[in-house]
C-alpha positions in Angstrom: 1.6 17.6 15.4 2.0 16.2 11.9 4.8 13.9 13.3 2.8 12.8 16.3 2.9 9.0 16.1 -0.5 8.8 17.7 -1.9 10.7 14.7 0.5 9.3 12.0 -0.8 5.7 12.4 -4.0 6.8 10.8 -2.4 7.6 7.4 0.1 4.8 6.7 -1.0 2.0 4.3 2.2 0.3 3.5 1.3 -2.6 5.9 -1.9 -3.3 3.8 0.1 -4.4 0.8 1.3 -7.4 2.7 -1.1 -10.3 1.9 -3.4 -7.9 0.1 -5.6 -10.7 -1.2 -6.1 -12.1 2.3 -6.9 -8.7 3.7 -9.3 -8.1 0.9 -11.2 -11.4 1.4 -11.5 -10.9 5.2 -12.6 -7.2 4.8 -15.1 -8.1 2.0 -16.7 -10.9 4.2 -16.9 -8.6 7.3 -18.5 -5.9 5.2 -20.9 -8.3 3.6 -22.0 -9.5 6.9 -22.5 -5.9 8.1 -24.5 -5.0 5.1 -26.6 -8.1 5.4 -27.5 -7.1 9.0 -28.2 -3.6 7.9 -30.3 -4.9 5.0 -32.4 -7.0 7.5 -33.0 -4.0 9.7 -34.1 -1.9 6.7 -36.4 -4.5 5.5 -38.0 -4.9 8.9 -38.5 -1.2 9.2 -39.9 -1.0 5.7 -42.4 -3.8 6.2 -43.5 -2.4 9.6 -43.7 1.3 8.7 -45.3 0.7 5.3 -48.2 -0.9 7.2 -48.4 1.8 9.9 -48.2 4.7 7.5 -49.8 5.6 4.2 -48.3 6.3 0.8 -48.8 10.1 1.2 -46.5 10.1 4.3 -43.7 8.6 2.2 -44.6 11.0 -0.5 -44.0 14.0 1.8 -40.6 12.6 2.8 -39.7 11.9 -0.8 -40.5 15.5 -1.8 -38.1 16.7 0.9 -35.4 14.2 0.1 -35.5 15.1 -3.6 -34.7 18.6 -2.8 -32.0 17.5 -0.4 -30.5 15.2 -3.1 -29.4 18.2 -5.1 -27.3 19.4 -2.2 -26.2 16.1 -0.5 -23.1 15.9 -2.7 -21.6 18.9 -1.0 -21.3 17.4 2.5 -18.6 15.1 1.1 -17.4 17.1 -1.9 -15.4 14.1 -3.2 -12.9 14.7 -0.5 -13.4 11.4 1.3 -12.5 9.6 -2.0 -9.5 11.9 -2.3 -8.3 10.7 1.0 -8.8 7.0 0.2 -7.4 7.2 -3.3 -4.1 9.1 -2.5 -1.0 7.0 -2.0 0.4 9.2 0.7 -1.4 11.8 2.8 -0.5 13.8 6.0 -2.3 14.8 9.2 -2.4 18.5 8.1 -3.9 17.6 4.7 -6.7 15.5 6.2 -7.3 18.1 8.8 -7.8 20.8 6.2 -10.1 18.5 4.3 -12.1 18.0 7.5 -12.7 21.7 7.9 -13.6 22.1 4.3 -16.2 19.3 4.7 -17.6 20.9 7.8 -17.8 24.3 6.1 -19.5 22.9 3.0 -21.9 20.8 4.9 -22.8 23.7 7.2 -23.5 25.9 4.3 -25.7 23.2 2.6 -27.7 22.9 5.8 -28.3 26.7 5.9 -29.2 26.8 2.2 -31.6 23.9 2.4 -33.3 25.5 5.5 -33.6 28.8 3.6 -35.1 27.1 0.6 -37.8 25.4 2.7 -40.6 27.9 1.8 -39.7 27.7 -1.8 -39.9 23.9 -1.8 -43.3 24.1 -0.1 -44.5 26.6 -2.7 -43.3 24.4 -5.5 -45.2 21.4 -4.3 -48.1 23.3 -2.9 -47.5 21.6 0.4 -47.0 23.8 3.5 -46.0 20.9 5.7 -42.7 20.7 3.8 -41.4 23.8 5.4 -41.0 22.3 8.9 -39.9 18.9 7.4 -37.2 20.5 5.3 -35.8 22.7 8.1 -35.4 19.7 10.4 -33.9 17.5 7.8 -31.4 20.1 6.8 -29.4 19.3 10.0 -28.4 16.0 8.5 -25.9 17.6 6.2 -23.8 19.1 9.0 -24.1 15.9 11.0 -22.7 13.8 8.1 -20.0 16.4 7.2 -18.5 16.2 10.7 -17.7 12.5 10.2 -16.6 12.3 6.6 -12.9 12.3 7.0 -12.9 10.0 10.1 -14.8 7.4 8.0 -12.4 8.0 5.0 -9.4 7.2 7.2 -11.0 4.1 8.5 -11.8 3.1 5.0 -8.3 3.9 3.8 -6.8 1.6 6.4 -9.4 -1.1 5.7 -10.7 -1.0 9.3 -14.0 -2.5 8.3 -14.9 -4.0 11.7 -14.9 -0.5 13.1 -17.0 0.7 10.2 -19.4 -2.1 10.7 -19.9 -1.2 14.3 -20.8 2.4 13.3 -23.1 1.4 10.5 -25.0 -1.3 12.3 -25.3 0.6 15.6 -26.6 3.8 13.9 -29.0 1.7 11.8 -30.5 0.0 14.9 -31.1 3.3 16.6 -32.8 4.9 13.5 -35.0 1.8 13.1 -36.1 1.8 16.7 -36.8 5.6 16.5 -38.9 5.3 13.3 -41.0 2.3 14.3 -41.8 3.6 17.8 -42.8 6.9 16.5 -44.9 5.4 13.7 -46.6 3.1 16.3 -47.5 6.1 18.3 -49.2 7.7 15.3 -46.6 10.4 14.5 -47.3 9.9 10.9 -44.7 11.5 8.5 -42.7 12.7 11.4 -41.7 9.2 12.2 -40.1 9.1 8.7 -38.4 12.4 9.3 -36.7 11.3 12.6 -36.0 7.8 11.2 -33.8 9.6 8.5 -32.3 12.2 11.0 -31.4 9.9 13.9 -29.2 7.7 11.7 -26.5 10.4 10.9 -26.7 11.7 14.4 -26.0 8.2 15.9 -23.4 7.5 13.2 -21.5 10.8 14.0 -21.3 9.9 17.7 -20.2 6.4 17.1 -17.6 7.5 14.5 -15.9 9.9 16.9 -16.0 7.3 19.5 -14.4 4.6 17.3 -11.9 6.7 15.5 -9.2 8.2 17.7 -8.1 10.7 14.9 -8.7 14.3 15.8 -8.2 17.2 13.3 -5.9 20.1 14.0 -6.5 23.7 13.0 -6.3 24.6 9.3 -2.9 25.3 7.9 -1.6 26.9 4.7 0.7 25.3 2.1 -0.3 21.7 3.0 -0.4 20.5 -0.6 -4.2 19.9 -0.8 -4.7 21.8 -4.1 -4.6 18.6 -6.3 -6.9 16.8 -3.8 -9.4 19.7 -4.0 -9.3 19.6 -7.8 -10.0 15.9 -7.7 -12.8 16.5 -5.2 -14.3 19.3 -7.3 -14.5 17.0 -10.3 -16.2 14.3 -8.4 -18.5 16.8 -6.7 -19.6 18.3 -10.0 -20.0 14.6 -11.3 -22.1 13.7 -8.3 -24.2 16.8 -8.6 -24.9 16.1 -12.2 -26.0 12.6 -11.3 -28.1 13.9 -8.5 -30.1 16.1 -11.0 -31.0 13.1 -13.0 -31.7 11.0 -9.9 -34.0 13.5 -8.4 -35.8 15.0 -11.3 -38.2 12.0 -11.7 -39.5 12.3 -8.1 -39.5 16.1 -8.4 -41.8 16.1 -11.5 -44.0 13.2 -10.4 -44.6 15.0 -7.1 -45.3 18.3 -8.9 -47.8 17.0 -11.4 -49.3 14.0 -9.7 -49.1 14.7 -6.0 -47.8 13.1 -2.7 -49.6 9.7 -3.2 -48.1 8.8 -6.6 -44.6 10.0 -5.6 -44.9 8.0 -2.5 -45.7 4.9 -4.5 -42.8 5.7 -6.9 -40.3 6.3 -4.1 -41.2 3.1 -2.2 -41.0 1.0 -5.4 -37.6 2.5 -6.2 -36.4 1.9 -2.7 -37.4 -1.8 -2.8 -34.9 -2.2 -5.6 -32.2 0.4 -4.8 -31.8 -0.5 -1.1 -30.8 -4.1 -1.9 -28.5 -2.8 -4.6 -26.9 -0.3 -2.2 -26.5 -3.0 0.4 -24.9 -5.3 -2.2 -22.6 -2.6 -3.7 -21.6 -0.7 -0.6 -19.3 -3.4 0.9 -17.7 -4.1 -2.5 -17.1 -0.5 -3.0 -15.7 -0.1 0.6 -13.2 -2.8 0.1 -12.3 -2.6 -3.6 -11.9 1.1 -4.1 -9.0 1.2 -1.6 -7.5 -2.0 -3.1 -7.7 -0.7 -6.7 -6.3 2.7 -5.6 -3.3 0.9 -4.0 -2.5 -1.2 -7.1 -3.2 1.4 -9.7 0.5 1.4 -10.7 0.4 -2.3 -11.5 -1.8 -2.6 -14.6 -1.9 -6.4 -14.9 -2.7 -6.9 -11.2 -5.3 -4.2 -11.4 -7.0 -5.7 -14.4 -7.0 -9.2 -12.9 -8.4 -8.0 -9.6 -11.1 -5.9 -11.2 -12.2 -8.7 -13.5 -12.8 -11.1 -10.7 -15.0 -8.7 -8.9 -16.7 -7.4 -12.0 -17.8 -10.8 -13.3 -19.1 -11.8 -9.9 -21.2 -8.6 -9.8 -22.6 -9.3 -13.3 -23.5 -12.9 -12.3 -25.3 -11.9 -9.2 -27.2 -9.0 -10.9 -28.2 -11.2 -13.7 -29.7 -13.7 -11.4 -31.6 -11.3 -9.3 -32.9 -9.1 -12.2 -34.5 -12.3 -13.5 -36.1 -13.0 -10.2 -37.3 -9.4 -9.5 -38.8 -8.9 -12.9 -40.9 -12.1 -12.6 -41.9 -11.5 -9.0 -42.6 -7.8 -8.9 -46.3 -8.3 -7.6 -45.6 -10.7 -4.8 -42.5 -8.9 -3.6 -44.4 -5.6 -3.4 -47.3 -7.1 -1.5 -45.2 -9.1 0.9 -42.9 -6.3 1.8 -45.2 -3.3 1.7 -48.7 -4.7 2.2 -52.0 -4.8 0.1 -52.5 -1.0 0.0 -49.3 -0.8 -2.1 -50.4 -2.9 -5.0 -50.2 0.0 -7.4 -46.5 0.2 -6.7 -45.9 -3.4 -8.1 -45.9 -2.2 -11.8 -43.4 0.5 -10.9 -41.2 -2.0 -9.1 -41.4 -4.4 -12.1 -40.2 -1.7 -14.5 -37.4 -0.7 -12.1 -36.3 -4.2 -11.8 -34.5 -3.9 -15.2 -32.2 -1.3 -13.5 -30.8 -4.1 -11.3 -28.3 -4.7 -14.2 -27.7 -1.1 -15.3 -27.2 0.6 -11.9 -24.5 -1.7 -10.5 -22.5 -1.8 -13.7 -22.4 2.0 -14.1 -21.4 2.1 -10.4 -18.5 -0.2 -11.1 -17.4 2.0 -13.9 -17.2 4.8 -11.3 -14.7 2.7 -9.4 -12.4 2.7 -12.4 -12.7 6.4 -12.8 -12.1 7.1 -9.2 -9.3 4.6 -8.5 -7.5 5.9 -11.6 -7.9 9.5 -10.7 -9.8 10.2 -13.9 -12.0 13.0 -12.6 -12.4 14.7 -15.9 -13.6 11.6 -17.7 -16.1 10.9 -15.0 -17.4 14.4 -15.2 -18.0 14.3 -19.0 -19.6 10.9 -18.7 -21.9 12.1 -16.0 -22.9 15.2 -17.9 -23.9 13.2 -21.1 -25.6 10.5 -19.0 -27.6 13.1 -17.1 -28.8 14.7 -20.3 -29.9 11.2 -21.6 -31.6 10.4 -18.3 -33.5 13.7 -18.3 -34.7 13.0 -21.7 -36.0 9.6 -20.6 -37.9 11.2 -17.7 -39.6 13.7 -20.0 -40.6 10.9 -22.4 -42.1 8.8 -19.7 -43.8 11.6 -17.6 -47.1 11.9 -19.6 -47.7 8.2 -18.7 -47.4 8.7 -14.9 -45.0 7.0 -12.5 -45.0 3.7 -14.3 -44.2 5.4 -17.6 -41.2 7.2 -16.0 -39.9 4.0 -14.5 -40.1 2.1 -17.8 -38.5 4.9 -19.8 -35.6 5.4 -17.3 -34.8 1.7 -17.1 -34.8 1.2 -20.9 -32.6 4.3 -21.4 -30.2 3.1 -18.8 -29.7 -0.4 -20.4 -29.8 0.6 -24.1 -28.1 4.0 -24.1 -26.3 5.0 -20.9 -24.6 1.7 -20.1 -22.9 1.6 -23.6 -21.8 5.2 -22.9 -20.1 4.2 -19.6 -18.4 1.2 -21.2 -17.1 3.4 -24.0 -15.8 6.2 -21.7 -14.1 3.8 -19.2 -12.4 1.8 -22.0 -10.8 4.9 -23.6 -7.8 4.6 -21.3 -6.6 2.6 -18.3 -6.0 -1.1 -17.8 -9.7 -2.2 -18.4 -11.0 -2.0 -22.0 -14.6 -1.5 -23.2 -14.4 -4.9 -24.9 -13.6 -6.6 -21.6 -16.5 -4.9 -19.9 -18.9 -5.9 -22.7 -17.6 -9.5 -22.7 -18.0 -9.8 -19.0 -21.5 -8.4 -19.2 -22.8 -10.5 -22.1 -21.4 -13.9 -21.1 -23.6 -14.1 -18.0 -27.0 -13.2 -19.6 -28.0 -16.8 -19.8 -28.4 -16.7 -16.0 -30.9 -13.9 -16.3 -32.8 -15.9 -18.9 -32.9 -19.1 -16.8 -34.0 -17.2 -13.6 -36.7 -15.3 -15.4 -38.2 -18.1 -17.4 -38.3 -20.6 -14.6 -39.7 -18.0 -12.1 -42.3 -16.7 -14.4 -43.3 -20.2 -15.5 -43.8 -21.4 -11.9 -45.9 -18.3 -11.2 -48.5 -19.3 -13.8 -49.0 -22.6 -12.0 -49.7 -21.1 -8.6 -51.9 -18.0 -9.3 -54.3 -18.8 -6.4 -51.7 -19.0 -3.7 -51.0 -16.2 -1.3 -48.3 -13.6 -2.2 -45.8 -15.1 0.3 -46.4 -18.7 -1.0 -45.9 -17.4 -4.6 -42.7 -15.6 -3.5 -41.2 -18.6 -1.8 -42.2 -21.2 -4.4 -41.3 -19.3 -7.5 -38.0 -17.8 -6.2 -36.9 -21.3 -5.1 -37.5 -22.6 -8.6 -35.8 -19.7 -10.2 -32.8 -20.1 -8.0 -32.6 -23.9 -8.8 -32.8 -23.2 -12.5 -30.1 -20.6 -12.4 -27.8 -22.9 -10.3 -28.2 -25.6 -12.9 -27.3 -23.3 -15.7 -24.2 -22.0 -13.7 -23.0 -25.5 -13.2 -23.4 -26.4 -16.9 -22.2 -23.1 -18.4 -18.4 -22.8 -18.2 -18.0 -19.0 -17.9 -20.6 -18.7 -15.1 -19.2 -21.9 -13.4 -15.7 -20.4 -13.3 -17.0 -17.2 -11.8 -19.1 -19.1 -9.2 -16.3 -21.4 -8.2 -14.0 -18.4 -7.8 -16.4 -17.1 -5.2 -16.5 -20.5 -3.4 -12.7 -20.5 -3.4 -12.7 -17.0 -1.8 -15.1 -18.2 0.8 -12.9 -21.2 1.6 -9.8 -19.0 1.8 -11.6 -16.8 4.4 -12.8 -19.8 6.5 -9.2 -21.1 6.4 -7.8 -17.8 7.6 -10.4 -17.8 10.4 -9.5 -21.3 11.5 -5.8 -20.5 11.5 -6.4 -17.3 13.5 -8.5 -19.3 16.1 -5.7 -22.0 16.4 -3.1 -19.3 17.1 
């Protein structure tokens, strides 16, 4: 069966190296459009459900999701990245990885369901028993599609991935809003979360024609498993730092404050996820394919990295200045207390993407051990920041975590990545620092305009001040050579994509 041409077509990537730049541009634009549509759906569901439900409903879900976060890494176990990153792979190897993913995700579901009473006892919240048991099924649902999606990603079939992601998001948004409208309370959030992996699984198996064979011995997956183990341990360590803040806020301050904290964090992290996901989906396979060409690797990474720094600098300045109107417009007046938390989190709009980018370098170069060491040290630092901020409530935790990320953890990532490989720490620092004037221009202009329109509605403040901030940033970009080169590079890529589309249409 390993020689079956119908199955073998899923593993070859040699054809992707022909016109790799063109494929990368097309794939990137397709994925950006997909993520933009998903982001719009998420924003609509956020605005509607935040007005139909109360912070405590979101707090209950955040408590359950925090516990799930510690086990979520095992549904993938780093094996999807192993499939994407490897130069050559066989049907038997991917099939074995599929069954390992199913086994691990199934065990994770059982473990989480068994821990439901403990989670409820920890938070003194008996409703979490049923919530956790129902949510535990999401692990198995996701695990059943991990390798199918990895193969689609490996072959850069991003149109197919877009169909899966948008379709499943539409279904989950409809389920969540309808249930919230009919007063199902926190259960509307539970089924909003659970319907998405269920729909994604059905769509994935419909779109992908690859089917696993039964497990076999001696298929050569040992090195892939070792790579996956390193990434899994790395992700698990990260999940400890990522979940401990909500865990402790929920424990000591209750469902209401953790609901405010989780929604404020989501307002920042969801746009970042939608921004980073398409870039990750396109460039991790690309970097993996050219890892043996250092100069090409460095040049490709530099173009993407500087574009990310430019975008993050711009939007960090806007978010920091507009934390109150953004919160009130998106969540409604009963969420005003979340505005200060969102403002503190906005500083993370620089830190999170850049550490995420460093992870691409570790993964595409197969540096699992370096990633593990970095995550371990970073997690210890992050936990320390949470402990320092906890006595000051949710706002204190958000401030402490953001400051620690920028001043301590980001330098750690740059240092560890630059120890080996084509990209140096100096190059990372230079690319980061040269675009800081964009942050300054966006923040000063936006905050200054806000002092002139204090009596306007939140929506009017948001529209007026963000427009002014964007105009100021564009002016600085045009006058400042490093940012101008980066911006014009993005324009050039856009023109290339449009040219390819026109040629395809003419043919």
